[in-house]
C-alpha positions in Angstrom: -135.5 -234.2 -0.2 -133.4 -233.5 2.9 -130.6 -231.1 2.0 -127.3 -232.0 3.6 -124.4 -229.7 4.5 -121.4 -230.7 2.4 -118.0 -230.3 4.1 -114.5 -231.5 3.2 -112.5 -232.3 6.3 -109.2 -230.5 7.1 -106.1 -232.7 6.4 -102.7 -231.6 7.5 -100.4 -230.5 4.6 -103.1 -231.4 2.1 -106.4 -229.6 2.5 -107.5 -226.3 3.9 -110.9 -226.1 5.5 -113.7 -225.9 3.0 -117.4 -225.5 3.6 -119.9 -225.9 0.8 -123.6 -225.4 1.6 -126.1 -227.2 -0.5 -127.4 -223.8 -1.7 -123.9 -223.0 -3.1 -123.9 -226.1 -5.3 -124.7 -225.7 -9.0 -127.4 -227.8 -10.6 -125.0 -230.5 -11.9 -123.2 -230.5 -8.6 -126.5 -231.0 -6.7 -127.4 -233.8 -9.0 -124.1 -235.5 -8.3 -124.4 -234.9 -4.6 -127.8 -236.5 -4.4 -126.8 -239.5 -6.6 -123.6 -240.3 -4.7 -125.0 -242.1 -1.6 -126.9 -244.5 -3.9 -124.2 -244.9 -6.5 -126.5 -243.6 -9.3 -124.7 -242.3 -12.4 -124.8 -238.7 -13.4 -124.5 -238.1 -17.2 -124.1 -234.6 -18.4 -123.6 -235.4 -22.0 -125.9 -234.0 -24.6 -126.0 -236.9 -27.0 -124.8 -234.7 -29.9 -121.3 -236.0 -30.9 -120.1 -232.5 -32.0 -121.0 -231.1 -28.6 -119.6 -234.0 -26.6 -116.0 -234.0 -27.9 -113.8 -234.3 -24.8 -111.0 -232.4 -26.5 -113.2 -229.4 -26.5 -114.4 -229.9 -22.9 -112.7 -226.6 -21.8 -115.5 -224.8 -23.6 -118.4 -226.6 -21.8 -120.6 -224.2 -19.9 -121.9 -224.1 -16.3 -124.5 -226.8 -17.1 -121.7 -229.3 -17.5 -119.2 -228.0 -15.0 -118.4 -229.6 -11.6 -115.9 -228.3 -9.2 -113.2 -230.7 -8.0 -113.9 -229.6 -4.4 -117.4 -231.2 -4.6 -115.8 -234.5 -5.7 -113.3 -234.3 -2.9 -115.9 -233.6 -0.3 -118.0 -236.6 -1.4 -115.1 -239.0 -1.5 -113.9 -237.8 1.9 -117.2 -238.6 3.5 -119.1 -235.3 3.5 -122.4 -236.9 2.4 -123.7 -239.7 4.6 -124.0 -243.0 2.9 -127.6 -244.3 2.5 -128.3 -247.5 4.5 -128.8 -250.4 2.2 -127.0 -248.7 -0.7 -123.5 -248.8 -2.0 -122.1 -245.3 -2.5 -120.2 -244.6 -5.7 -119.1 -241.6 -7.6 -120.3 -242.0 -11.2 -119.9 -239.0 -13.5 -119.9 -238.6 -17.2 -119.5 -235.7 -19.7 -118.4 -233.1 -17.1 -115.9 -230.3 -17.1 -114.1 -230.6 -13.8 -112.4 -227.4 -12.6 -109.8 -226.9 -10.0 -107.2 -229.4 -8.6 -108.5 -232.8 -7.6 -106.0 -233.3 -4.8 -106.6 -236.5 -2.8 -103.1 -237.1 -1.8 -102.9 -239.3 1.3 -106.7 -239.7 1.4 -108.6 -242.8 2.5 -111.3 -243.3 -0.1 -113.8 -246.0 0.6 -115.9 -245.8 -2.6 -115.3 -246.6 -6.2 -114.9 -243.8 -8.7 -116.2 -244.0 -12.3 -115.5 -241.0 -14.4 -116.2 -241.2 -18.2 -115.6 -238.7 -21.0 -114.8 -235.8 -18.6 -112.4 -232.9 -19.1 -110.1 -232.0 -16.2 -108.8 -228.5 -15.9 -105.9 -229.5 -13.5 -103.9 -232.7 -12.7 -105.3 -235.4 -10.5 -103.2 -236.3 -7.4 -103.7 -239.6 -5.6 -100.2 -239.8 -4.2 -100.1 -242.1 -1.2 -103.9 -242.4 -1.3 -105.9 -245.6 -0.5 -108.8 -246.1 -2.8 -111.1 -248.7 -4.4 -111.5 -249.2 -8.1 -110.7 -246.0 -10.0 -111.9 -245.6 -13.6 -111.2 -242.4 -15.6 -112.4 -243.6 -19.0 -112.3 -241.6 -22.3 -111.3 -238.5 -20.5 -108.7 -235.8 -20.9 -106.4 -235.1 -17.9 -103.3 -232.9 -17.5 -101.6 -235.6 -15.5 -102.4 -238.3 -13.0 -100.2 -239.0 -10.0 -101.0 -242.3 -8.2 -97.5 -242.8 -6.9 -97.4 -244.9 -3.7 -101.1 -245.3 -3.9 -103.0 -248.4 -2.7 -105.8 -249.4 -5.1 -108.0 -252.3 -4.0 -109.4 -253.0 -7.4 -108.7 -251.9 -10.9 -107.1 -248.7 -12.2 -108.6 -248.0 -15.5 -107.8 -245.1 -17.8 -108.7 -246.7 -21.1 -109.3 -244.4 -24.1 -108.2 -241.4 -22.0 -105.6 -238.8 -22.9 -103.2 -238.0 -20.1 -100.7 -235.2 -20.6 -97.5 -234.4 -18.8 -97.8 -232.6 -15.5 -98.7 -235.1 -12.8 -97.8 -233.7 -9.4 -95.0 -236.2 -8.6 -92.5 -235.3 -5.9 -89.7 -236.6 -8.0 -90.4 -235.6 -11.6 -93.5 -233.5 -11.4 -92.9 -231.6 -14.6 -92.2 -234.5 -17.0 -94.6 -237.3 -16.0 -98.0 -237.9 -17.5 -99.1 -241.0 -15.4 -97.3 -242.0 -12.3 -97.8 -245.3 -10.6 -94.4 -245.4 -8.9 -94.3 -247.8 -6.0 -98.1 -248.2 -6.2 -99.9 -251.3 -5.1 -102.8 -252.6 -7.2 -104.8 -255.6 -6.2 -106.6 -255.8 -9.5 -105.5 -254.8 -13.0 -104.2 -251.6 -14.7 -105.9 -250.8 -18.0 -104.4 -248.3 -20.4 -106.0 -249.8 -23.6 -106.2 -247.2 -26.4 -105.1 -244.4 -24.1 -102.7 -241.6 -25.0 -99.9 -240.7 -22.6 -98.1 -237.6 -23.7 -94.8 -236.5 -22.2 -92.5 -236.2 -25.2 -88.9 -236.4 -24.1 -90.1 -237.2 -20.5 -91.9 -240.0 -18.8 -95.2 -241.0 -20.3 -95.7 -243.7 -17.7 -93.7 -244.0 -14.6 -94.4 -247.2 -12.7 -91.1 -248.2 -11.1 -91.6 -250.5 -8.2 -95.3 -251.1 -9.1 -96.7 -254.3 -7.4 -99.8 -255.8 -8.9 -101.9 -258.9 -8.6 -103.7 -258.6 -11.9 -102.6 -257.8 -15.5 -101.2 -254.6 -16.9 -103.1 -254.0 -20.2 -101.8 -251.4 -22.7 -103.2 -252.7 -25.9 -103.1 -250.0 -28.7 -101.6 -247.6 -26.2 -99.9 -244.5 -27.7 -97.2 -243.2 -25.4 -95.1 -240.2 -26.3 -92.2 -240.4 -23.9 -90.6 -243.2 -21.8 -92.7 -246.0 -20.3 -90.8 -247.0 -17.2 -91.6 -250.2 -15.3 -88.3 -250.6 -13.5 -88.5 -253.4 -10.9 -92.3 -253.8 -11.4 -93.9 -257.0 -10.1 -96.4 -258.1 -12.8 -97.7 -261.6 -12.0 -100.7 -261.1 -14.2 -98.5 -260.1 -17.2 -97.9 -257.1 -19.4 -99.9 -256.9 -22.6 -98.9 -254.2 -25.1 -100.2 -255.6 -28.4 -100.4 -252.9 -31.0 -99.0 -250.2 -28.8 -96.9 -247.4 -30.3 -94.1 -246.0 -28.1 -92.3 -242.9 -29.4 -90.5 -239.6 -28.5 -87.9 -241.1 -26.0 -85.9 -239.0 -23.6 -82.2 -238.5 -23.5 -81.6 -242.2 -22.8 -83.1 -243.1 -26.2 -85.4 -245.7 -24.6 -89.1 -245.8 -24.9 -89.7 -248.9 -22.7 -87.7 -249.7 -19.6 -88.4 -253.0 -17.9 -85.1 -253.4 -16.0 -85.4 -256.1 -13.3 -89.1 -256.4 -13.8 -90.8 -259.8 -13.0 -93.8 -260.9 -15.0 -95.6 -264.1 -16.1 -96.1 -262.9 -19.7 -94.6 -260.0 -21.7 -96.6 -259.5 -24.9 -95.3 -257.0 -27.5 -97.0 -258.5 -30.5 -99.5 -257.7 -33.1 -98.0 -254.5 -34.5 -96.3 -253.3 -31.4 -94.0 -250.4 -32.5 -91.1 -248.9 -30.6 -89.4 -245.7 -32.0 -86.6 -246.1 -29.4 -84.8 -248.7 -27.4 -86.8 -251.5 -25.7 -84.7 -252.2 -22.6 -85.1 -255.5 -20.7 -82.0 -255.6 -18.5 -82.4 -258.4 -16.0 -86.1 -258.8 -16.9 -87.6 -262.2 -16.0 -90.6 -263.7 -17.7 -91.8 -267.0 -16.2 -93.8 -267.7 -19.4 -93.7 -266.1 -22.8 -91.8 -263.0 -24.0 -93.0 -262.3 -27.5 -92.4 -259.7 -30.2 -94.3 -261.6 -32.9 -95.2 -259.1 -35.6 -93.5 -256.2 -33.8 -91.5 -253.3 -35.3 -88.4 -252.2 -33.4 -87.1 -249.0 -35.0 -84.6 -248.1 -32.3 -83.7 -244.5 -31.3 -84.5 -241.8 -33.9 -80.8 -240.8 -34.1 -79.7 -244.4 -34.7 -77.3 -244.2 -31.8 -78.6 -247.0 -29.7 -79.9 -250.6 -29.9 -83.4 -251.5 -30.8 -83.6 -254.2 -28.2 -81.3 -254.3 -25.1 -82.0 -257.5 -23.1 -78.9 -258.1 -21.1 -79.3 -260.9 -18.5 -83.0 -261.3 -19.5 -84.6 -264.6 -18.6 -87.7 -266.1 -20.3 -89.1 -269.6 -21.0 -90.4 -268.9 -24.5 -88.8 -266.0 -26.4 -90.4 -265.1 -29.7 -88.5 -262.6 -31.9 -90.4 -263.2 -35.2 -90.6 -259.5 -36.0 -92.5 -257.8 -38.8 -89.2 -256.5 -40.3 -85.5 -256.5 -39.2 -84.7 -254.0 -36.4 -83.0 -250.9 -37.5 -80.7 -250.9 -34.5 -78.7 -253.6 -32.8 -80.1 -256.5 -30.7 -78.2 -257.1 -27.5 -78.8 -260.5 -25.8 -75.6 -260.7 -23.8 -76.1 -263.0 -20.8 -79.7 -263.7 -21.6 -81.2 -267.1 -21.0 -84.2 -268.6 -22.7 -85.6 -272.2 -23.0 -87.0 -271.7 -26.5 -86.0 -269.2 -29.1 -88.3 -268.5 -32.0 -86.8 -266.4 -34.9 -87.1 -265.7 -38.6 -85.2 -264.0 -41.4 -86.6 -260.7 -40.1 -85.5 -261.2 -36.5 -81.9 -260.0 -36.7 -80.3 -256.6 -37.6 -76.7 -256.2 -38.9 -75.3 -256.2 -35.3 -76.3 -258.8 -32.8 -74.6 -259.2 -29.4 -74.7 -262.9 -28.4 -72.0 -263.2 -25.8 -73.3 -265.4 -23.0 -76.7 -265.9 -24.7 -78.0 -269.4 -23.7 -80.9 -271.1 -25.3 -82.2 -274.7 -25.0 -83.9 -274.9 -28.4 -84.3 -272.9 -31.6 -87.3 -272.9 -33.8 -87.5 -270.9 -37.1 -90.8 -269.5 -38.4 -91.8 -272.1 -41.0 -94.4 -269.8 -42.5 -91.6 -268.1 -44.4 -90.6 -271.4 -46.0 -87.0 -270.9 -45.0 -86.8 -273.0 -41.8 -84.3 -275.5 -43.2 -82.0 -272.8 -44.6 -82.2 -270.7 -41.4 -81.3 -273.6 -39.3 -78.4 -274.8 -41.4 -75.0 -274.5 -39.8 -73.9 -271.9 -42.4 -76.9 -269.6 -41.7 -76.5 -269.9 -38.0 -72.7 -269.2 -38.2 -73.5 -266.1 -40.3 -75.9 -265.1 -37.5 -73.1 -265.4 -34.9 -70.7 -263.5 -37.1 -73.0 -260.5 -36.8 -71.5 -260.1 -33.3 -68.7 -257.6 -33.1 -65.3 -259.2 -32.4 -64.6 -262.8 -31.6 -66.1 -264.8 -28.7 -66.2 -268.6 -28.5 -69.3 -268.9 -26.3 -71.9 -268.3 -29.1 -70.3 -271.0 -31.2 -70.1 -273.5 -28.3 -73.7 -272.7 -27.4 -74.9 -273.4 -31.0 -72.8 -276.6 -31.3 -74.3 -277.8 -28.0 -77.8 -277.2 -29.4 -77.0 -279.2 -32.6 -75.6 -282.1 -30.5 -78.7 -282.2 -28.3 -80.7 -282.3 -31.5 -78.6 -285.2 -32.8 -76.9 -283.2 -35.6 -73.3 -284.0 -34.9 -72.1 -283.0 -38.4 -73.6 -279.6 -38.0 -72.0 -279.2 -34.6 -68.6 -280.0 -36.0 -69.2 -277.4 -38.8 -69.9 -274.8 -36.2 -66.8 -275.6 -34.1 -64.7 -275.5 -37.3 -66.2 -272.0 -38.0 -65.2 -271.0 -34.5 -61.6 -272.0 -35.1 -61.5 -270.1 -38.4 -63.0 -267.0 -36.7 -60.4 -267.3 -33.9 -57.6 -267.6 -36.4 -58.3 -264.0 -37.6 -57.3 -262.7 -34.2 -53.9 -264.5 -34.0 -50.4 -263.3 -34.9 -49.2 -264.2 -38.4 -47.3 -267.3 -37.4 -50.2 -268.8 -35.6 -52.5 -267.9 -38.5 -50.1 -269.7 -40.9 -50.2 -272.8 -38.6 -54.0 -272.5 -38.4 -54.3 -272.5 -42.1 -52.2 -275.6 -42.3 -54.4 -277.3 -39.7 -57.5 -276.2 -41.6 -56.4 -277.5 -44.9 -55.0 -280.8 -43.7 -57.5 -282.0 -41.1 -60.0 -279.1 -40.6 -58.7 -278.4 -37.1 -59.4 -282.1 -36.3 -63.1 -281.8 -37.1 -62.5 -283.1 -40.6 -59.9 -285.9 -40.1 -60.9 -287.5 -43.4 -59.1 -284.6 -45.1 -55.8 -286.3 -44.1 -56.9 -289.4 -45.9 -57.6 -287.4 -49.0 -54.2 -285.8 -48.9 -52.5 -289.2 -48.2 -54.4 -290.8 -51.1 -53.5 -287.9 -53.5 -49.8 -287.9 -52.5 -49.6 -291.7 -52.7 -51.1 -291.6 -56.2 -48.6 -288.8 -57.2 -45.6 -290.7 -55.8 -46.6 -294.0 -57.3 -47.2 -292.7 -60.8 -44.0 -290.5 -60.7 -41.7 -293.2 -59.2 -43.1 -295.9 -61.5 -41.7 -294.2 -64.6 -38.1 -294.7 -63.6 -36.0 -297.3 -61.7 -34.0 -296.0 -58.8 -30.5 -297.0 -57.9 -30.1 -299.6 -55.2 -28.0 -298.7 -52.2 -26.4 -302.2 -52.2 -26.8 -304.3 -55.4 -28.3 -307.7 -55.0 -29.7 -306.9 -51.5 -33.0 -305.7 -50.3 -36.6 -306.1 -51.6 -37.4 -305.4 -55.2 -38.4 -301.8 -55.9 -42.2 -301.2 -55.6 -43.4 -297.6 -56.3 -46.5 -297.8 -54.1 -44.6 -299.2 -51.1 -41.8 -296.8 -51.6 -44.2 -293.8 -51.6 -45.9 -295.0 -48.5 -42.5 -295.5 -46.8 -41.7 -291.9 -47.5 -45.1 -290.6 -46.2 -45.2 -292.6 -43.0 -42.6 -291.0 -40.7 -42.7 -293.9 -38.1 -41.4 -297.4 -38.5 -40.3 -298.3 -42.0 -41.2 -300.6 -44.9 -37.6 -301.2 -46.1 -37.9 -299.3 -49.3 -36.7 -295.8 -48.5 -33.3 -297.0 -47.1 -32.7 -299.4 -50.0 -33.1 -297.1 -52.9 -32.0 -293.6 -54.0 -32.5 -291.5 -57.1 -29.9 -290.2 -59.5 -32.7 -288.2 -61.1 -32.7 -284.9 -59.2 -36.4 -284.2 -59.8 -37.5 -287.5 -58.4 -35.2 -287.2 -55.5 -36.6 -283.7 -54.7 -40.1 -285.3 -54.9 -39.0 -287.9 -52.4 -37.8 -285.3 -49.9 -41.1 -283.4 -50.4 -43.1 -286.5 -49.6 -41.1 -287.0 -46.5 -41.8 -283.4 -45.4 -45.5 -283.8 -46.2 -45.6 -287.0 -44.2 -44.3 -285.2 -41.1 -46.7 -282.3 -41.6 -49.7 -284.5 -42.1 -48.8 -286.6 -39.0 -48.3 -283.5 -36.8 -51.5 -281.9 -38.1 -53.5 -285.0 -37.4 -52.2 -285.4 -33.9 -52.7 -281.6 -33.1 -56.1 -281.3 -34.7 -57.6 -284.5 -33.2 -56.2 -283.6 -29.8 -57.7 -280.1 -30.0 -61.0 -281.5 -31.1 -61.1 -284.1 -28.3 -60.3 -281.4 -25.7 -62.9 -278.9 -27.0 -65.7 -281.3 -27.9 
């Protein structure tokens, strides 16, 4: 076999000149060197599970050790590609020593590394590369910020610890994809990203064409996808995010745009999930998720201000321990259940087209009753009319006008608590008499009761005529109605008076009630017509 001289080219500010002769390569390095042009895999694993544990890779001996300089030399073109073959770096079960620094490099071959142990961080900052797979490995940090990856970036089953050489937060980031461009997908399924109190994944400004898969991911530290473009969706089913930084957030998706955001199937967040301005053109689901909020209890479990989604599913596994903030959010369909809402819910400006309650709990009817929905709104601190008006609008669109009126009546009662004592007294009167105009039939009930009272009371005695021999005969029913109706006249009130002080007082009282009822009916109905 012809032996080639291996050399890594000099790159300004990145690489110093290195020359590796074939004779200087170790046995595993020669095997990798010879396999690279043809894309053949090199597997240094023993096949004995106890000896192949990646966590103990730092103890692997020379027979399983490959210097990062050899990998760099191959990827930078030191070994001529064989005609008719596709070069590819395929390595498994190796202990990789030294810093694998490919910052700014142009890499034309795919890289497949499996169950390897890295001594130092991997830097691909600003690099351009093909598909990059680091599967089932242990790495003290990966920095792929501003990289261009034409293919997939796959670190499934790997453990990546803090220490990626990022120019911004080099000491707190485990995996950086900040401002990277990926034409395929990013796969972090069942990976561990460890940067407690720091950034487990930093991918602000990430632009992708494929999906971002984090199923069963364990991230200790913040997962940051600020402003990320994810047309293929973000899938974090069963992921566990914990150990947030000072912000208390474990997931930050502010202003991100995605087709689908899936946090279902046991997704657990031990910190705030922040979706400020996030837009999902399809589904945003937390079905079966657990939102514990920050460990100190000093922040919301879900902060989704100005969030937009078509289908928003918040049927959680249990109620969130912290507040849910949906101020200014807009969704077409809201799915909830009894376990969706904590004690504090911010709903000011929240707009939804339809609400569907999880019927599997057998409580759909009760959850969608006006009383239950009003209790939901009352979880918001303070008074704001918009959540009531939004709920009433939904009931009207669904054809439930009676429920809509109940909601608007509840709005008036809530507002009354914020008014001065005089306005509160008037509000109580409007409520009792006509239900703020939303229950005008109450005026009829009062009128009937007072008419019955007056008729029975006045029928027991005969009043004194104002002028004897003139006027219509006394009729208790007509006399009572004449007292209660403040406009016009039936000719009874002016023709008779009482010498009995108690009945005369009752007459005055009925006149006063008549004016109060009339005024309340006019004010209440006018208010209802203006607000409906």
